[in-house]
N, C-alpha and C positions, 0 to 999 in steps of 0.2 A: 566227369571226374571232379571232386571237390578241388577248388583252386589252390588251397594250401597244400593238399596232398600232391597235386600236379607240380606245384612249385618245388616241393621237397624232392620229388622223384627226379625232376630235371636237374636240380642242384647236385644230387647224389651221383647221377650219371656223368655230369660235367666233371666232378671231382675224380671219379674213376677214370674218365677219359684222359684227364690232365695227367694223372699219375702214370697211366700206361704210356702216354706219349713222351713223358720224361725219359723213359727207358729207350724209346725209339730215337729220341734226339741224340743220345749218346753215340749212336752208330751212324748218324747223319754227318756228312762232311760239309754240307752246304748250309751256311748261316742264313742264306736267303730263304731256303725252304722252311727253316724254323720260324722265321719272322712271318712268312706268309700264312703258315698254319696257325700261329698264335693270333694273328689278326682275325682270321676266320672264326676261331674259337671264341675270342673275346666279343666279336660282333654278334655271334649267335647268343652268347650269354646275356649280352645287353638287351637284345630284342626280347628274350624271354622275361627279363626283369621288368621291362617297360610294359609288356603284355599283362603280367601279373598285377603291376601297379594300377593300370587302367581298369582291370577287371574288378579290383577291390574298391575303386573310387565310387562314392554314392551317386545315384542317378540325380542329375540336376535338371529341373524343369526349365523350359523357356519362359521367362517372366517379362511381361510388357512393362512399359515405363511407369505405370501407376499400380502395378501389382494386382490387377483385377483378378488374376487366377491364383493369388496367394492369400490364404486365410489367416487373419489375425486372431489373437486369442480372445478378443472381446469385440462387440459390435462397433463398427466404424461410422462416424458422423463427419459431416463436412460443413465448412463455411465457404462462402464465395467472396473473393477478393479481386479488386482491380488494381494491379500494380504496374506502374510504368507502361500504361496503355494496353496491358494484357490481362484478360479475364482468366483467373486461376481458382483452383479449389484447394483448400487446406484440410487435410484429414486429421481426425483426433479420436481417441477412445475416452470414454467417460464411464468409469466403474463406480457404481453406487453401492455402498455397504448395506448389509441387512439392518445393522443398528448404527446409525450415524452418530458420530461424536461431535459434529459441527465444524470439523476442520477439513480442509482440502489440501492435497499434496499434488503438485504438478511435476511430472518427470520429463526431463528434456534429454533427448537422445544424442549420441555422438555422431561423428562424421561418417563413418562407414556402417551405420545402423539405422533403425527406424524405431518407432514406439513399441514394436512387437517384442523386443528383447527385454522389456520391463515386466513381462508376464508374471513371473514369480514374485517380484517386488510388489506389484499391484495387488496380487492376491493376499500377500501378507499384510499390506497396509489396510486393505478393505476389511480383512478379518478383525482388525483393531478399530474399525469404525471410521476410517478415513475415506473420503471421496477422492478418487484418483483420476487426474486428467493427464493424458499422454498424447501430445501433438506429434504429428509428422511435419517437420518444417517444410516450407516450400522448397522444392528441389530434392526432397527425400521421400522414401517410403511410398505411401499411396497418394501423396500430395502431387500437384501438378509440377511438371518439369518445364519451366519457361524456355522459350527459344532465345530470348534476349533479356537480361536483367542485370542490374548492378546490385550485387549482394552487399549488405552491411549487417552487422550485428544489431544495429538500431532497427533496421527493417524487420529482422527476425523477431526481435523483442516486441515490436509493434504488432506484428501478425499474431504472436502468441497472446498478447493482451486482447486482441479482437475475439479470440475464442472465449476467454474469460468473460468479456463484456457480453457476448451472445448468451452465455449461460447465467449471467447475472451474479458472477462471483466477484466479491470485493476484496477478500483476503485469501492468501494462499501461502503454503510452504513450498519453496522452490528447490528442486534437486536437479542438478546438471551433471552429466557424466561426459568426459572427454570434451569434444567441441560443444556439447550441451552445457558444459561448465562456463564457457565463454558467453553463450547465449543467456544463461542464468545470471551471470555477473552483470551483463548489460541490462537485462530486465530489472534486476534489483536496484541498479543505479538510476534507471529511468523512472521506475515506479515504486520508490521505497515505501510509500504509504500502503501498498498492497501486500508487502512481503512480511509474513509473520516470522518465518524462519528460513534460513538459507543454508543449503547443503551442497558441497562440492565433492564429487567422487572422481578421483584421478582426473581432474580437469586438465586439458591442455590450455596454453595461454598463461601459465605461471611464470614464463620467461619470454623475452622478446627475441625471437629467432633472427629477425632481420639485422640485428646488431652483429651477428656472427656468420650468418649464412647468406651467400650471394642470392640476389633476386632471380626468380625463375618466371618466365612469362606464362600467361594463361595458355598460350599455344603449346608450350612445352609440357605443362601439366596435362593438357588435353591429349597430346601425343602419347604420354605415358599411360593415361587411362585407357586409351584405345587398345593397348597391348594386354589388358587384363584378361584372365581366364580363371577357371577353377583352381588350377595348380598355383598360380601366382597369388591369388587371394588367400588361399589356405597357408601358403608359405609366409606371407606377410603377417597374417593373424598369429601364426604360431610363434614367429620371431618377435613381433612387436607387442602382442597382447598377453601371451602365455609363456613368456621367457623360455622358448624352445621346447615346450612340452605340448602334448595334445591328448585330449580325451574325446571319446565318441560323441558326448553331448555338445561339444563345440561345433560339430558339423552343421548343426541347424543354422548357425549364424554366418555360415559361408554361402548358404543357399541363395539369399537375395542378391548380393553383389555378383556371384557367379552366374546366377540365372539371368540377370540383366545382360551379361556379355553375350548371351546366345540369341538375343532378340535383334531383329534387323534395325530397330530404332535405338539400339544401344548408344550410338553417337550423341544423342540428345542428353542421355543420362551422363555420359562421360564429359560432355561440355559443362553441364551444371556442376559436376564434381570438380572440374578444373577451376570454375569460377569461385566455388566455395573454398578451395585450397588457397586461392589468391586472397580471399577475405580473411581467412585465418592468419595467413602470413603477414599481411599488411595492417591488421587492426588489433594490436595487442591490448589486453585489458589489465595487464599486470601493474601498470602505473597508477591504477585507481582503486586498488583494494582497500587502501586506507579510508576511502569514502563510504565503505560498506558499514551500515549501522545496525543491521538486523542481526539477531543471534545466529552464529555461524558454526557449522560443523565441517571439518575437513576429514574425509576418509581416503587414505593414501596407501596403495599397495607398494611396498618398498622395493619390489623388483621391477617396477615400471620404469622404462627408459624412453618413453615416447617423445619424439621431437621431429619437427618438419625439417627436411633438407639435410639429414645426416650424411647422405651419400654425396653431398656437394662440398663437403669440407674435409680438411686433413684429419688424420687419426687423432692428433693432439687436440684439435678443436672438438671433434666428435665426443671425446671423453668428458667434455664440459657441458654437454647438452643432455637434457632429459634426466637429470639426477633428482628424482622425486624424493629420495630420502632427505635431500637438502631443501628442495623447493617447497615441500610441505611445511617445514619449520619456518622458512622465510615468509611464506604466505600467512602462516598463523600469526607471526609477529606484526604483519601489516594490518590485519583485521582485528581491531580491538576486541578483546574478550572472547575470541574464537577458540574452539576446542579442536584438537587434532587427534585422530585415531590412526595409528600406523599399523598396517597388517604385514607381518613378516611372511616371506615366502609367497606373496601374492603379487600379480602383475597389474596390467592396465584395466582389467575387468573384474573387480571384486564381486559385483552382484551376479556374475556368471561363474567365475572360478571358485569363489569361496562364499557362497550365499549366506550361510549360517553366521559367519564371522562379520559379514556386512550388515545384515538386517538387525542384529542385536543392538549395536551402537546407534543405528538410525532410529529404531523405535524408542530407545531410551531418550535420545535427544528430542524427539518430537513430543514426548509425553507432556 
């Protein structure tokens, strides 16, 4: 039987049963009997609801730590790095346009993503003649997950430059989304001579959370990460990225984090995630935006409310965190000559949620 038809049939029968039992209850003298029956009825209804929900959830594959069984939209290449006495591999995609315009755009992914979610952006840029480089940072995507590493944004920027050095790229336009915005900011500050243009898409790090949010240990972050599964990942993305809404096309970006949770080696992924949360929380970049000299574009979804540690503060403090409608303007004022594009009705992921409204301003700025 079709699951929706089955769900409707069960619901209709429950309603009829409930209506019939209401008449029976009028003749029952024992309140205890009423309560017992209601509990049984509610428990049955709940079990049916959960069964329907699970049946409708997409099939999530078991994904290993370096996504060897997950196909990226473009060929994947690697560089070898030795970091803090550990030999690692850093993955990246390199999309070559049919008719090159001589410019390179580097796309830096966010905390809960990999380079794969830049697929449509890379296609649009390549169609305009741009060469597109999409790294997976160490600890993310198809790159190695170290067993022990001290993460810093300087380290991630240095690793990113190593890819460009390997490819002989001297000049680049840098676009960072979410955590990638913090990496992009540090890269631009460390290597200003390489950056032609600088773009931030709903970056985190526009404010210093540790001023308002209590510190949480790496062990605590790790404990939280170990509890993740498909339902919790989807719930977080719906609330934090898409302002409480969901479309079928968003399911694709739940697959990697949810698939990792099903692998026996998931604890190493969770540990790296905890370490990078600590990096994000303790290494703000918001105090250095005034030192950015490259031409800058800010693309901000006005419904974005992303902030670390919201669950650790009072309701009054929570209201002051992640106010991107204000943070975008404040950051524009800090970066001399920067341009701000505000997207009404859009959340944390403009290039996924509202691609057409995102790509237009980006291409115009890069021209």
